[in-house]
Biopython code that builds the backbone (N, CA, C, O; Angstrom):
import numpy as np
from Bio.PDB.StructureBuilder import StructureBuilder

atoms = [
    (1, "UNK", "N", (86.717, -51.603, 20.553)),
    (1, "UNK", "CA", (85.953, -51.738, 19.299)),
    (1, "UNK", "C", (86.697, -50.925, 18.307)),
    (1, "UNK", "O", (87.228, -49.843, 18.558)),
    (2, "UNK", "N", (86.692, -51.575, 17.075)),
    (2, "UNK", "CA", (87.210, -50.877, 15.908)),
    (2, "UNK", "C", (86.117, -49.961, 15.573)),
    (2, "UNK", "O", (85.025, -50.049, 16.134)),
    (3, "UNK", "N", (86.407, -48.978, 14.569)),
    (3, "UNK", "CA", (85.488, -48.174, 13.965)),
    (3, "UNK", "C", (84.436, -48.965, 13.117)),
    (3, "UNK", "O", (83.282, -48.551, 13.004)),
    (4, "UNK", "N", (84.762, -49.827, 12.675)),
    (4, "UNK", "CA", (84.034, -50.867, 11.903)),
    (4, "UNK", "C", (82.953, -51.349, 13.119)),
    (4, "UNK", "O", (81.778, -50.982, 13.081)),
    (5, "UNK", "N", (83.419, -52.109, 14.070)),
    (5, "UNK", "CA", (82.546, -52.681, 14.956)),
    (5, "UNK", "C", (81.579, -51.537, 15.636)),
    (5, "UNK", "O", (80.437, -51.865, 15.960)),
    (6, "UNK", "N", (81.993, -50.331, 15.827)),
    (6, "UNK", "CA", (81.254, -49.529, 16.326)),
    (6, "UNK", "C", (80.247, -49.063, 15.368)),
    (6, "UNK", "O", (79.182, -48.742, 15.895)),
    (7, "UNK", "N", (80.316, -48.946, 14.086)),
    (7, "UNK", "CA", (79.211, -48.689, 13.018)),
    (7, "UNK", "C", (78.681, -49.933, 12.812)),
    (7, "UNK", "O", (77.688, -49.786, 12.100)),
    (8, "UNK", "N", (78.851, -51.099, 13.085)),
    (8, "UNK", "CA", (78.099, -52.274, 13.264)),
    (8, "UNK", "C", (77.126, -52.396, 14.331)),
    (8, "UNK", "O", (76.016, -52.902, 14.163)),
    (9, "UNK", "N", (77.571, -51.906, 15.485)),
    (9, "UNK", "CA", (76.701, -51.822, 16.811)),
    (9, "UNK", "C", (75.488, -50.740, 16.520)),
    (9, "UNK", "O", (74.290, -50.802, 16.796)),
    (10, "UNK", "N", (76.219, -49.787, 15.896)),
    (10, "UNK", "CA", (75.010, -48.734, 15.550)),
    (10, "UNK", "C", (73.931, -49.098, 14.656)),
    (10, "UNK", "O", (72.732, -48.842, 14.765)),
    (11, "UNK", "N", (74.452, -49.636, 13.895)),
    (11, "UNK", "CA", (73.605, -50.293, 12.602)),
    (11, "UNK", "C", (72.515, -51.279, 13.348)),
    (11, "UNK", "O", (71.343, -51.268, 12.971)),
    (12, "UNK", "N", (72.893, -52.014, 14.276)),
    (12, "UNK", "CA", (72.202, -53.084, 14.879)),
    (12, "UNK", "C", (71.236, -52.386, 15.691)),
    (12, "UNK", "O", (70.055, -52.733, 15.661)),
    (13, "UNK", "N", (71.665, -51.356, 16.473)),
    (13, "UNK", "CA", (70.571, -50.468, 17.172)),
    (13, "UNK", "C", (69.455, -49.866, 16.197)),
    (13, "UNK", "O", (68.242, -49.914, 16.400)),
    (14, "UNK", "N", (70.123, -49.270, 15.061)),
    (14, "UNK", "CA", (69.175, -48.640, 14.122)),
    (14, "UNK", "C", (68.200, -49.786, 13.679)),
    (14, "UNK", "O", (67.016, -49.452, 13.651)),
    (15, "UNK", "N", (68.455, -50.923, 13.371)),
    (15, "UNK", "CA", (67.450, -51.814, 12.938)),
    (15, "UNK", "C", (66.521, -52.279, 14.128)),
    (15, "UNK", "O", (65.341, -52.586, 13.963)),
    (16, "UNK", "N", (67.032, -52.295, 15.078)),
    (16, "UNK", "CA", (66.120, -52.664, 16.344)),
    (16, "UNK", "C", (64.981, -51.482, 16.591)),
    (16, "UNK", "O", (63.787, -51.729, 16.761)),
    (17, "UNK", "N", (65.590, -50.097, 16.581)),
    (17, "UNK", "CA", (64.833, -49.122, 16.621)),
    (17, "UNK", "C", (63.890, -48.883, 15.552)),
    (17, "UNK", "O", (62.790, -48.432, 15.871)),
    (18, "UNK", "N", (64.114, -49.086, 14.473)),
    (18, "UNK", "CA", (63.233, -49.115, 13.520)),
    (18, "UNK", "C", (62.004, -49.958, 13.579)),
    (18, "UNK", "O", (60.987, -49.614, 12.977)),
    (19, "UNK", "N", (62.075, -51.229, 14.401)),
    (19, "UNK", "CA", (61.178, -52.146, 14.586)),
    (19, "UNK", "C", (60.161, -51.540, 15.767)),
    (19, "UNK", "O", (58.938, -51.401, 15.772)),
    (20, "UNK", "N", (61.154, -51.248, 16.734)),
    (20, "UNK", "CA", (60.237, -50.575, 17.719)),
    (20, "UNK", "C", (59.403, -49.329, 17.466)),
    (20, "UNK", "O", (58.301, -49.200, 17.999)),
    (21, "UNK", "N", (59.919, -48.417, 16.661)),
    (21, "UNK", "CA", (59.240, -47.321, 16.291)),
    (21, "UNK", "C", (57.926, -47.993, 15.506)),
    (21, "UNK", "O", (56.832, -47.544, 15.848)),
    (22, "UNK", "N", (57.944, -48.951, 14.560)),
    (22, "UNK", "CA", (56.943, -49.495, 13.887)),
    (22, "UNK", "C", (55.876, -50.104, 14.853)),
    (22, "UNK", "O", (54.672, -50.095, 14.596)),
    (23, "UNK", "N", (56.417, -50.627, 15.974)),
    (23, "UNK", "CA", (55.540, -51.127, 16.931)),
    (23, "UNK", "C", (54.718, -50.011, 17.800)),
    (23, "UNK", "O", (53.572, -50.177, 18.219)),
    (24, "UNK", "N", (55.445, -48.949, 17.973)),
    (24, "UNK", "CA", (54.798, -47.814, 18.820)),
    (24, "UNK", "C", (53.833, -47.211, 17.995)),
    (24, "UNK", "O", (52.748, -46.855, 18.455)),
    (25, "UNK", "N", (54.236, -47.021, 16.442)),
    (25, "UNK", "CA", (53.328, -46.384, 15.784)),
    (25, "UNK", "C", (51.973, -47.235, 15.464)),
    (25, "UNK", "O", (50.972, -46.600, 15.132)),
    (26, "UNK", "N", (51.924, -48.501, 15.546)),
    (26, "UNK", "CA", (50.762, -49.203, 15.528)),
    (26, "UNK", "C", (50.082, -48.961, 16.789)),
    (26, "UNK", "O", (48.854, -49.008, 16.722)),
    (27, "UNK", "N", (50.563, -48.729, 17.848)),
    (27, "UNK", "CA", (49.808, -48.409, 19.047)),
    (27, "UNK", "C", (49.650, -46.930, 19.251)),
    (27, "UNK", "O", (49.277, -46.482, 20.335)),
    (28, "UNK", "N", (49.936, -46.149, 18.195)),
    (28, "UNK", "CA", (49.647, -44.893, 18.062)),
    (28, "UNK", "C", (50.390, -43.909, 19.051)),
    (28, "UNK", "O", (49.964, -42.781, 19.298)),
    (29, "UNK", "N", (51.523, -44.435, 19.583)),
    (29, "UNK", "CA", (52.113, -43.666, 20.433)),
    (29, "UNK", "C", (52.857, -42.373, 19.826)),
    (29, "UNK", "O", (53.559, -42.543, 18.829)),
    (30, "UNK", "N", (52.750, -41.255, 20.313)),
    (30, "UNK", "CA", (53.645, -39.942, 19.742)),
    (30, "UNK", "C", (54.819, -40.192, 19.905)),
    (30, "UNK", "O", (55.092, -40.785, 20.948)),
    (31, "UNK", "N", (55.740, -39.911, 19.136)),
    (31, "UNK", "CA", (57.048, -40.050, 19.044)),
    (31, "UNK", "C", (57.854, -38.790, 19.370)),
    (31, "UNK", "O", (59.082, -38.800, 19.462)),
    (32, "UNK", "N", (57.004, -37.584, 19.557)),
    (32, "UNK", "CA", (57.475, -36.282, 19.933)),
    (32, "UNK", "C", (57.170, -35.929, 21.676)),
    (32, "UNK", "O", (57.580, -34.989, 22.357)),
    (33, "UNK", "N", (56.406, -36.940, 21.996)),
    (33, "UNK", "CA", (55.931, -36.456, 23.495)),
    (33, "UNK", "C", (57.204, -37.086, 24.305)),
    (33, "UNK", "O", (57.887, -38.066, 24.006)),
    (34, "UNK", "N", (57.309, -36.146, 25.507)),
    (34, "UNK", "CA", (58.248, -36.086, 26.272)),
    (34, "UNK", "C", (57.967, -37.443, 27.220)),
    (34, "UNK", "O", (56.797, -37.625, 27.556)),
    (35, "UNK", "N", (58.875, -38.304, 27.620)),
    (35, "UNK", "CA", (58.454, -39.446, 28.340)),
    (35, "UNK", "C", (59.525, -40.041, 29.142)),
    (35, "UNK", "O", (60.670, -39.698, 28.843)),
    (36, "UNK", "N", (59.356, -40.914, 30.157)),
    (36, "UNK", "CA", (60.525, -41.492, 30.691)),
    (36, "UNK", "C", (61.285, -42.588, 29.820)),
    (36, "UNK", "O", (60.743, -43.681, 29.659)),
    (37, "UNK", "N", (62.605, -42.303, 29.219)),
    (37, "UNK", "CA", (63.030, -43.482, 28.784)),
    (37, "UNK", "C", (64.270, -43.981, 29.300)),
    (37, "UNK", "O", (65.104, -43.191, 29.742)),
    (38, "UNK", "N", (64.494, -45.358, 29.283)),
    (38, "UNK", "CA", (65.262, -46.095, 30.103)),
    (38, "UNK", "C", (66.496, -46.552, 29.351)),
    (38, "UNK", "O", (66.176, -47.229, 28.374)),
    (39, "UNK", "N", (67.660, -46.415, 29.478)),
    (39, "UNK", "CA", (68.840, -46.840, 28.815)),
    (39, "UNK", "C", (69.363, -47.801, 29.431)),
    (39, "UNK", "O", (69.443, -47.653, 30.651)),
    (40, "UNK", "N", (69.881, -49.068, 28.852)),
    (40, "UNK", "CA", (70.412, -50.194, 29.209)),
    (40, "UNK", "C", (71.962, -50.226, 29.015)),
    (40, "UNK", "O", (72.399, -49.776, 27.956)),
    (41, "UNK", "N", (72.707, -50.651, 29.815)),
    (41, "UNK", "CA", (74.131, -51.032, 29.621)),
    (41, "UNK", "C", (74.613, -52.054, 30.437)),
    (41, "UNK", "O", (74.097, -52.223, 31.541)),
    (42, "UNK", "N", (75.666, -52.867, 29.996)),
    (42, "UNK", "CA", (76.236, -54.073, 30.416)),
    (42, "UNK", "C", (77.648, -53.396, 30.570)),
    (42, "UNK", "O", (78.124, -52.591, 29.770)),
    (43, "UNK", "N", (78.342, -53.923, 31.917)),
    (43, "UNK", "CA", (79.683, -53.440, 32.181)),
    (43, "UNK", "C", (80.266, -54.849, 32.964)),
    (43, "UNK", "O", (79.566, -55.549, 33.695)),
    (44, "UNK", "N", (81.514, -55.070, 32.689)),
    (44, "UNK", "CA", (82.287, -56.167, 33.232)),
    (44, "UNK", "C", (82.508, -56.139, 34.564)),
    (44, "UNK", "O", (82.618, -57.217, 35.149)),
    (45, "UNK", "N", (82.592, -55.178, 35.129)),
    (45, "UNK", "CA", (82.856, -54.812, 36.694)),
    (45, "UNK", "C", (82.149, -53.840, 37.426)),
    (45, "UNK", "O", (81.561, -52.955, 36.805)),
    (46, "UNK", "N", (82.123, -53.871, 38.536)),
    (46, "UNK", "CA", (81.905, -52.705, 39.289)),
    (46, "UNK", "C", (82.315, -51.457, 39.115)),
    (46, "UNK", "O", (81.566, -50.480, 39.098)),
    (47, "UNK", "N", (83.886, -51.433, 38.936)),
    (47, "UNK", "CA", (84.177, -50.160, 38.682)),
    (47, "UNK", "C", (83.912, -49.708, 37.260)),
    (47, "UNK", "O", (83.518, -48.544, 37.191)),
    (48, "UNK", "N", (84.019, -50.268, 36.259)),
    (48, "UNK", "CA", (83.306, -49.743, 34.847)),
    (48, "UNK", "C", (81.931, -49.401, 35.096)),
    (48, "UNK", "O", (81.524, -48.328, 34.651)),
    (49, "UNK", "N", (81.222, -50.085, 35.681)),
    (49, "UNK", "CA", (79.737, -49.946, 35.933)),
    (49, "UNK", "C", (79.767, -48.406, 36.702)),
    (49, "UNK", "O", (79.277, -47.498, 36.031)),
    (50, "UNK", "N", (80.213, -48.106, 37.824)),
    (50, "UNK", "CA", (80.278, -46.955, 38.371)),
    (50, "UNK", "C", (80.989, -45.765, 37.409)),
    (50, "UNK", "O", (80.350, -44.729, 37.224)),
    (51, "UNK", "N", (82.147, -45.907, 36.879)),
    (51, "UNK", "CA", (82.368, -45.000, 35.973)),
    (51, "UNK", "C", (81.642, -44.651, 34.843)),
    (51, "UNK", "O", (81.892, -43.588, 34.276)),
    (52, "UNK", "N", (80.630, -45.526, 34.370)),
    (52, "UNK", "CA", (79.950, -45.473, 33.156)),
    (52, "UNK", "C", (78.694, -44.655, 33.819)),
    (52, "UNK", "O", (78.221, -43.666, 33.259)),
    (53, "UNK", "N", (78.224, -45.134, 35.003)),
    (53, "UNK", "CA", (76.976, -44.252, 35.619)),
    (53, "UNK", "C", (77.375, -43.033, 35.967)),
    (53, "UNK", "O", (76.534, -42.148, 35.817)),
    (54, "UNK", "N", (78.469, -42.713, 36.410)),
    (54, "UNK", "CA", (78.941, -41.300, 36.478)),
    (54, "UNK", "C", (78.944, -40.306, 35.494)),
    (54, "UNK", "O", (78.669, -39.110, 35.592)),
    (55, "UNK", "N", (79.397, -41.167, 34.249)),
    (55, "UNK", "CA", (79.634, -40.335, 32.822)),
    (55, "UNK", "C", (78.112, -39.987, 32.353)),
    (55, "UNK", "O", (77.855, -38.844, 31.974)),
    (56, "UNK", "N", (77.050, -41.055, 32.390)),
    (56, "UNK", "CA", (75.714, -40.863, 32.342)),
    (56, "UNK", "C", (75.159, -39.983, 33.117)),
    (56, "UNK", "O", (74.401, -39.217, 32.521)),
    (57, "UNK", "N", (75.282, -39.798, 34.383)),
    (57, "UNK", "CA", (74.765, -38.938, 35.264)),
    (57, "UNK", "C", (75.185, -37.422, 34.653)),
    (57, "UNK", "O", (74.337, -36.545, 34.485)),
    (58, "UNK", "N", (76.355, -37.272, 34.400)),
    (58, "UNK", "CA", (76.964, -35.822, 33.931)),
    (58, "UNK", "C", (76.274, -35.460, 32.831)),
    (58, "UNK", "O", (76.200, -34.263, 32.550)),
    (59, "UNK", "N", (75.684, -36.390, 32.065)),
    (59, "UNK", "CA", (74.820, -35.911, 31.036)),
    (59, "UNK", "C", (73.488, -35.861, 30.920)),
    (59, "UNK", "O", (72.901, -35.753, 29.843)),
    (60, "UNK", "N", (72.843, -35.952, 32.249)),
    (60, "UNK", "CA", (71.348, -35.734, 32.691)),
    (60, "UNK", "C", (70.761, -37.063, 32.798)),
    (60, "UNK", "O", (69.530, -37.044, 32.783)),
    (61, "UNK", "N", (71.361, -38.339, 32.914)),
    (61, "UNK", "CA", (70.625, -39.323, 33.225)),
    (61, "UNK", "C", (70.448, -39.610, 34.796)),
    (61, "UNK", "O", (71.407, -39.463, 35.553)),
    (62, "UNK", "N", (69.262, -40.001, 35.233)),
    (62, "UNK", "CA", (69.109, -40.458, 36.597)),
    (62, "UNK", "C", (69.668, -41.995, 36.671)),
    (62, "UNK", "O", (69.214, -42.821, 35.880)),
    (63, "UNK", "N", (70.448, -42.287, 37.428)),
    (63, "UNK", "CA", (71.039, -43.741, 37.382)),
    (63, "UNK", "C", (69.865, -44.343, 38.258)),
    (63, "UNK", "O", (69.469, -43.770, 39.273)),
    (64, "UNK", "N", (69.324, -45.560, 37.792)),
    (64, "UNK", "CA", (68.227, -46.186, 38.587)),
    (64, "UNK", "C", (68.686, -47.437, 38.963)),
    (64, "UNK", "O", (68.090, -47.925, 39.923)),
    (65, "UNK", "N", (69.734, -48.207, 38.389)),
    (65, "UNK", "CA", (70.227, -49.527, 38.735)),
    (65, "UNK", "C", (72.090, -49.502, 38.364)),
    (65, "UNK", "O", (72.720, -49.093, 37.388)),
    (66, "UNK", "N", (72.460, -50.069, 39.502)),
    (66, "UNK", "CA", (73.724, -50.600, 39.321)),
    (66, "UNK", "C", (73.880, -51.863, 39.934)),
    (66, "UNK", "O", (73.928, -51.853, 41.164)),
    (67, "UNK", "N", (73.984, -53.101, 39.272)),
    (67, "UNK", "CA", (73.918, -54.111, 40.078)),
    (67, "UNK", "C", (74.607, -55.314, 39.457)),
    (67, "UNK", "O", (74.575, -55.399, 38.230)),
    (68, "UNK", "N", (75.229, -56.259, 40.166)),
    (68, "UNK", "CA", (75.796, -57.582, 39.415)),
    (68, "UNK", "C", (74.689, -58.490, 38.982)),
    (68, "UNK", "O", (73.631, -58.613, 39.599)),
    (69, "UNK", "N", (75.012, -59.137, 37.848)),
    (69, "UNK", "CA", (73.829, -59.966, 37.248)),
    (69, "UNK", "C", (74.644, -61.363, 36.793)),
    (69, "UNK", "O", (75.664, -61.336, 36.105)),
    (70, "UNK", "N", (74.161, -62.302, 37.181)),
    (70, "UNK", "CA", (74.853, -63.781, 36.707)),
    (70, "UNK", "C", (74.123, -63.880, 35.155)),
    (70, "UNK", "O", (72.968, -63.655, 34.793)),
    (71, "UNK", "N", (75.247, -64.289, 34.474)),
    (71, "UNK", "CA", (75.068, -64.430, 33.087)),
    (71, "UNK", "C", (74.666, -65.829, 32.796)),
    (71, "UNK", "O", (74.686, -66.610, 33.748)),
    (72, "UNK", "N", (74.264, -66.318, 31.499)),
    (72, "UNK", "CA", (73.823, -67.508, 31.338)),
    (72, "UNK", "C", (75.095, -68.548, 31.183)),
    (72, "UNK", "O", (74.946, -69.764, 31.304)),
    (73, "UNK", "N", (76.241, -67.985, 30.929)),
    (73, "UNK", "CA", (77.490, -68.636, 30.940)),
    (73, "UNK", "C", (78.192, -68.938, 32.174)),
    (73, "UNK", "O", (79.269, -69.534, 32.187)),
    (74, "UNK", "N", (77.505, -68.475, 33.351)),
    (74, "UNK", "CA", (78.049, -68.410, 34.605)),
    (74, "UNK", "C", (78.947, -67.262, 35.053)),
    (74, "UNK", "O", (79.497, -67.170, 36.151)),
    (75, "UNK", "N", (79.006, -66.505, 34.162)),
    (75, "UNK", "CA", (79.926, -64.988, 34.584)),
    (75, "UNK", "C", (79.228, -64.213, 34.983)),
    (75, "UNK", "O", (78.061, -64.248, 34.593)),
    (76, "UNK", "N", (79.660, -63.160, 35.954)),
    (76, "UNK", "CA", (78.928, -61.919, 36.233)),
    (76, "UNK", "C", (79.396, -60.928, 35.528)),
    (76, "UNK", "O", (80.571, -60.768, 35.200)),
    (77, "UNK", "N", (78.088, -59.944, 35.175)),
    (77, "UNK", "CA", (78.169, -58.666, 34.245)),
    (77, "UNK", "C", (77.550, -57.706, 35.263)),
    (77, "UNK", "O", (76.724, -58.100, 36.087)),
    (78, "UNK", "N", (77.995, -56.353, 35.183)),
    (78, "UNK", "CA", (77.095, -55.505, 35.882)),
    (78, "UNK", "C", (76.052, -54.736, 35.092)),
    (78, "UNK", "O", (76.343, -54.180, 34.033)),
    (79, "UNK", "N", (74.953, -54.713, 35.567)),
    (79, "UNK", "CA", (73.664, -54.008, 34.918)),
    (79, "UNK", "C", (73.692, -52.586, 35.456)),
    (79, "UNK", "O", (73.672, -52.291, 36.651)),
    (80, "UNK", "N", (73.744, -51.660, 34.335)),
    (80, "UNK", "CA", (73.571, -50.293, 34.557)),
    (80, "UNK", "C", (72.378, -49.742, 33.804)),
    (80, "UNK", "O", (72.371, -49.746, 32.573)),
    (81, "UNK", "N", (71.407, -49.285, 34.490)),
    (81, "UNK", "CA", (70.200, -48.544, 33.810)),
    (81, "UNK", "C", (70.001, -47.174, 34.379)),
    (81, "UNK", "O", (70.023, -46.934, 35.586)),
    (82, "UNK", "N", (69.777, -46.168, 33.303)),
    (82, "UNK", "CA", (69.267, -44.752, 33.587)),
    (82, "UNK", "C", (68.092, -44.532, 33.071)),
    (82, "UNK", "O", (67.494, -45.345, 32.365)),
    (83, "UNK", "N", (67.643, -43.318, 33.419)),
    (83, "UNK", "CA", (66.428, -42.821, 32.753)),
    (83, "UNK", "C", (66.606, -41.491, 32.677)),
    (83, "UNK", "O", (67.363, -40.914, 33.457)),
    (84, "UNK", "N", (65.958, -40.888, 31.768)),
    (84, "UNK", "CA", (65.623, -39.103, 31.529)),
    (84, "UNK", "C", (64.498, -39.303, 30.738)),
    (84, "UNK", "O", (64.071, -40.278, 30.119)),
    (85, "UNK", "N", (64.048, -37.970, 30.923)),
    (85, "UNK", "CA", (62.798, -37.245, 30.271)),
    (85, "UNK", "C", (63.428, -36.888, 28.847)),
    (85, "UNK", "O", (64.338, -36.068, 28.718)),
    (86, "UNK", "N", (62.817, -37.626, 27.740)),
    (86, "UNK", "CA", (63.045, -37.301, 26.342)),
    (86, "UNK", "C", (62.174, -37.946, 25.489)),
    (86, "UNK", "O", (61.549, -38.927, 25.892)),
    (87, "UNK", "N", (62.040, -37.497, 24.279)),
    (87, "UNK", "CA", (61.068, -38.211, 23.257)),
    (87, "UNK", "C", (61.743, -39.358, 22.786)),
    (87, "UNK", "O", (62.944, -39.549, 22.975)),
    (88, "UNK", "N", (60.964, -40.154, 22.153)),
    (88, "UNK", "CA", (61.353, -41.532, 21.673)),
    (88, "UNK", "C", (62.136, -41.082, 20.200)),
    (88, "UNK", "O", (62.953, -41.873, 19.728)),
    (89, "UNK", "N", (61.860, -39.810, 19.513)),
    (89, "UNK", "CA", (62.738, -39.427, 18.561)),
    (89, "UNK", "C", (64.181, -39.217, 18.954)),
    (89, "UNK", "O", (65.126, -39.813, 18.438)),
    (90, "UNK", "N", (64.268, -38.265, 19.972)),
    (90, "UNK", "CA", (65.529, -38.325, 20.546)),
    (90, "UNK", "C", (66.207, -39.316, 20.992)),
    (90, "UNK", "O", (67.426, -39.344, 20.826)),
    (91, "UNK", "N", (65.557, -40.292, 21.627)),
    (91, "UNK", "CA", (66.242, -41.655, 22.086)),
    (91, "UNK", "C", (66.928, -42.647, 21.061)),
    (91, "UNK", "O", (67.809, -43.486, 21.253)),
    (92, "UNK", "N", (66.084, -42.204, 19.643)),
    (92, "UNK", "CA", (66.635, -43.124, 18.538)),
    (92, "UNK", "C", (67.560, -42.498, 17.668)),
    (92, "UNK", "O", (67.956, -43.112, 16.678)),
    (93, "UNK", "N", (67.941, -41.386, 17.908)),
    (93, "UNK", "CA", (68.633, -40.562, 16.843)),
    (93, "UNK", "C", (70.303, -41.040, 16.936)),
    (93, "UNK", "O", (71.067, -41.203, 17.887)),
    (94, "UNK", "N", (70.435, -41.161, 15.590)),
    (94, "UNK", "CA", (71.914, -41.863, 15.333)),
    (94, "UNK", "C", (73.085, -41.521, 15.930)),
    (94, "UNK", "O", (73.981, -42.296, 16.266)),
    (95, "UNK", "N", (73.049, -39.968, 16.091)),
    (95, "UNK", "CA", (74.225, -39.753, 17.065)),
    (95, "UNK", "C", (74.151, -40.099, 18.470)),
    (95, "UNK", "O", (75.136, -40.464, 19.111)),
    (96, "UNK", "N", (72.939, -39.980, 18.966)),
    (96, "UNK", "CA", (72.510, -40.493, 20.299)),
    (96, "UNK", "C", (73.206, -41.742, 20.570)),
    (96, "UNK", "O", (74.097, -41.950, 21.394)),
    (97, "UNK", "N", (72.646, -42.554, 19.729)),
    (97, "UNK", "CA", (72.920, -43.975, 19.851)),
    (97, "UNK", "C", (74.609, -44.194, 19.630)),
    (97, "UNK", "O", (75.276, -44.950, 20.335)),
    (98, "UNK", "N", (75.035, -43.557, 18.756)),
    (98, "UNK", "CA", (76.528, -43.608, 18.590)),
    (98, "UNK", "C", (77.408, -43.138, 19.849)),
    (98, "UNK", "O", (78.470, -43.647, 20.207)),
    (99, "UNK", "N", (76.801, -42.162, 20.384)),
    (99, "UNK", "CA", (77.392, -41.550, 21.521)),
    (99, "UNK", "C", (77.598, -42.525, 22.845)),
    (99, "UNK", "O", (78.543, -42.580, 23.632)),
    (100, "UNK", "N", (76.241, -43.343, 22.790)),
    (100, "UNK", "CA", (75.925, -44.400, 23.895)),
    (100, "UNK", "C", (77.051, -45.667, 23.613)),
    (100, "UNK", "O", (77.746, -46.278, 24.425)),
    (101, "UNK", "N", (76.958, -45.783, 22.383)),
    (101, "UNK", "CA", (78.009, -46.919, 22.066)),
    (101, "UNK", "C", (79.351, -46.671, 22.256)),
    (101, "UNK", "O", (80.089, -47.542, 22.717)),
    (102, "UNK", "N", (79.796, -45.433, 21.910)),
    (102, "UNK", "CA", (81.149, -45.104, 22.012)),
    (102, "UNK", "C", (81.412, -44.827, 23.376)),
    (102, "UNK", "O", (82.534, -45.179, 23.742)),
    (103, "UNK", "N", (80.644, -44.259, 24.289)),
    (103, "UNK", "CA", (81.050, -43.909, 25.844)),
    (103, "UNK", "C", (81.017, -45.354, 26.541)),
    (103, "UNK", "O", (81.826, -45.549, 27.448)),
    (104, "UNK", "N", (80.195, -46.309, 26.200)),
    (104, "UNK", "CA", (80.155, -47.595, 26.854)),
    (104, "UNK", "C", (81.358, -48.362, 26.511)),
    (104, "UNK", "O", (81.976, -48.950, 27.398)),
    (105, "UNK", "N", (81.748, -48.398, 25.240)),
    (105, "UNK", "CA", (83.118, -48.972, 24.620)),
    (105, "UNK", "C", (84.171, -48.292, 25.408)),
    (105, "UNK", "O", (85.046, -49.022, 25.873)),
    (106, "UNK", "N", (84.241, -47.014, 25.638)),
    (106, "UNK", "CA", (85.449, -46.417, 26.250)),
    (106, "UNK", "C", (85.637, -47.065, 27.561)),
    (106, "UNK", "O", (86.731, -46.973, 28.118)),
    (107, "UNK", "N", (84.602, -47.751, 28.135)),
    (107, "UNK", "CA", (84.709, -48.273, 29.523)),
    (107, "UNK", "C", (84.772, -49.755, 29.548)),
    (107, "UNK", "O", (84.740, -50.294, 30.654)),
    (108, "UNK", "N", (84.863, -50.531, 28.421)),
    (108, "UNK", "CA", (84.570, -51.946, 28.289)),
    (108, "UNK", "C", (83.373, -52.291, 28.347)),
    (108, "UNK", "O", (83.228, -53.507, 28.466)),
    (109, "UNK", "N", (82.418, -51.673, 28.309)),
    (109, "UNK", "CA", (80.988, -51.591, 28.516)),
    (109, "UNK", "C", (80.197, -52.143, 27.251)),
    (109, "UNK", "O", (80.845, -52.487, 26.263)),
    (110, "UNK", "N", (79.003, -52.221, 27.258)),
    (110, "UNK", "CA", (78.256, -52.218, 26.118)),
    (110, "UNK", "C", (76.863, -51.416, 26.280)),
    (110, "UNK", "O", (76.399, -51.263, 27.410)),
    (111, "UNK", "N", (76.244, -50.939, 25.220)),
    (111, "UNK", "CA", (75.092, -50.224, 25.323)),
    (111, "UNK", "C", (74.167, -51.244, 24.738)),
    (111, "UNK", "O", (74.427, -51.670, 23.612)),
    (112, "UNK", "N", (73.000, -51.730, 25.452)),
    (112, "UNK", "CA", (71.969, -52.965, 25.145)),
    (112, "UNK", "C", (70.776, -52.043, 24.772)),
    (112, "UNK", "O", (69.760, -52.733, 24.683)),
    (113, "UNK", "N", (70.546, -50.785, 24.531)),
    (113, "UNK", "CA", (69.234, -50.185, 24.058)),
    (113, "UNK", "C", (68.485, -49.491, 25.116)),
    (113, "UNK", "O", (68.944, -49.207, 26.222)),
    (114, "UNK", "N", (67.309, -49.242, 24.697)),
    (114, "UNK", "CA", (66.461, -48.329, 25.417)),
    (114, "UNK", "C", (65.077, -48.946, 25.336)),
    (114, "UNK", "O", (64.740, -49.747, 24.464)),
    (115, "UNK", "N", (64.183, -48.435, 26.475)),
    (115, "UNK", "CA", (62.977, -48.732, 26.723)),
    (115, "UNK", "C", (61.983, -47.916, 27.401)),
    (115, "UNK", "O", (62.409, -47.177, 28.289)),
    (116, "UNK", "N", (60.772, -47.912, 27.155)),
    (116, "UNK", "CA", (59.863, -46.958, 27.749)),
    (116, "UNK", "C", (58.450, -47.686, 28.084)),
    (116, "UNK", "O", (58.142, -48.737, 27.521)),
    (117, "UNK", "N", (57.810, -47.202, 28.815)),
    (117, "UNK", "CA", (56.202, -47.680, 29.259)),
    (117, "UNK", "C", (55.452, -47.092, 28.019)),
    (117, "UNK", "O", (55.861, -46.087, 27.437)),
    (118, "UNK", "N", (54.280, -47.807, 27.635)),
    (118, "UNK", "CA", (53.328, -47.014, 26.944)),
    (118, "UNK", "C", (51.721, -47.341, 27.380)),
    (118, "UNK", "O", (50.800, -46.719, 26.851)),
]
sb = StructureBuilder()
sb.init_structure("model")
sb.init_model(0)
sb.init_chain("A")
sb.init_seg("    ")
for serial, (resi, resn, name, xyz) in enumerate(atoms, 1):
    if name == "N":
        sb.init_residue(resn, " ", resi, " ")
    sb.init_atom(name, np.array(xyz, "f"), 0.0, 1.0, " ", f" {name:<3s}", serial, name[0])
structure = sb.get_structure()
């Protein structure tokens, strides 16, 4: 990705995060409370998925899924999901999102966002 594409991806996550924060606020979910946050990634091959999982694990993530997935267009992609204990505010910080986008991009993967149970 070019620098402009990275910034565009980060901006897209920021817009999505603002909507998610609005929805969580409506449900009176604390943004500061530590909870299990899942982070989702897509990698083009098992190799890139494994390297991404290793990099995320080294940063304190528990890898919960590495599996191939059939895409709508008939291709395969590898789903990488991790979780860690953090606050919603931590998960939505701009520098955190940019780090995930850049880390994924360095392995030809894509950061697809986060989620949590409420």
